[in-house]
C-alpha positions in Angstrom: -19.5 7.4 75.9 -15.9 6.2 75.7 -14.3 9.4 74.3 -10.5 9.1 74.0 -7.5 10.4 72.1 -4.5 8.9 70.5 -1.1 10.5 70.3 1.0 9.4 67.3 4.6 10.4 67.0 5.8 10.1 63.5 9.4 10.5 62.3 10.0 10.8 58.6 13.1 10.3 56.6 15.7 13.0 57.0 14.7 16.1 55.0 11.3 14.8 54.1 9.2 16.8 56.6 8.1 19.3 54.0 6.9 16.5 51.7 5.0 14.8 54.5 3.2 17.9 55.8 0.6 18.3 53.0 -0.1 14.6 53.1 -0.9 14.4 56.8 -2.8 17.7 56.7 -5.1 16.4 53.9 -5.7 13.2 56.0 -6.5 15.3 59.1 -8.8 17.7 57.3 -10.7 14.8 55.7 -11.0 13.0 59.1 -12.6 16.0 60.8 -14.8 16.9 57.8 -16.0 13.4 56.8 -16.0 11.3 59.9 -18.8 11.9 62.5 -16.9 10.0 65.2 -13.6 12.1 64.8 -13.9 15.0 67.2 -10.5 16.6 66.3 -7.2 15.8 64.5 -4.3 18.1 65.3 -1.0 18.0 63.5 2.1 19.4 65.3 5.6 19.6 64.0 8.7 19.6 66.2 10.5 22.9 66.4 13.7 21.1 67.2 13.4 18.4 64.5 11.3 19.3 61.4 11.1 15.6 60.5 9.2 14.7 63.6 5.4 15.2 63.9 3.0 14.6 66.7 -0.6 13.9 65.8 -3.4 14.2 68.4 -6.6 12.6 67.3 -9.9 12.5 69.3 -12.5 9.9 68.7 -16.0 9.2 70.2 -15.1 5.5 70.7 -13.0 2.6 69.4 -15.5 2.1 66.5 -14.8 5.6 65.3 -11.1 5.0 65.2 -11.6 1.8 63.3 -13.9 3.6 60.9 -11.2 6.2 60.4 -8.7 3.5 59.5 -11.2 2.1 56.9 -11.7 5.4 55.0 -10.4 6.1 51.5 -8.5 9.2 52.7 -6.6 7.1 55.3 -5.7 4.5 52.6 -4.6 7.3 50.2 -2.5 8.8 53.0 -0.8 5.5 53.7 0.0 4.9 50.1 1.5 8.4 49.6 3.3 8.7 52.9 4.2 5.1 53.8 7.7 5.3 52.3 8.5 8.6 54.1 7.8 7.2 57.6 10.8 5.7 59.4 9.2 5.4 62.9 5.8 5.7 64.4 4.6 5.2 68.0 1.1 5.4 69.2 -0.3 6.0 72.7 -4.0 5.9 73.6 -5.1 8.6 76.1 -8.3 8.4 78.2 -10.4 11.6 78.5 -10.4 12.9 82.1 -14.0 13.8 83.1 -14.4 17.4 84.1 
């Protein structure tokens, strides 16, 4: 199995962190609840900058991530939050065997 995670750093427009929070939490909850290939979806908010978020998402494989991106809740999130986001970076992380 090719289990991996992605780390997504999202910066939203100044002062919009409180508006973004419920949108990303709804997306994260739906991903874990509705997507068999999504192992976890954690949302972190910077203590130093309340307009910066770090998302850590774990997937079984690349197909599971693509399935996530094709869901209605992902589309709804994009439509609702797209104008709030000013910067987004993504990094793929390989799982280290234990």
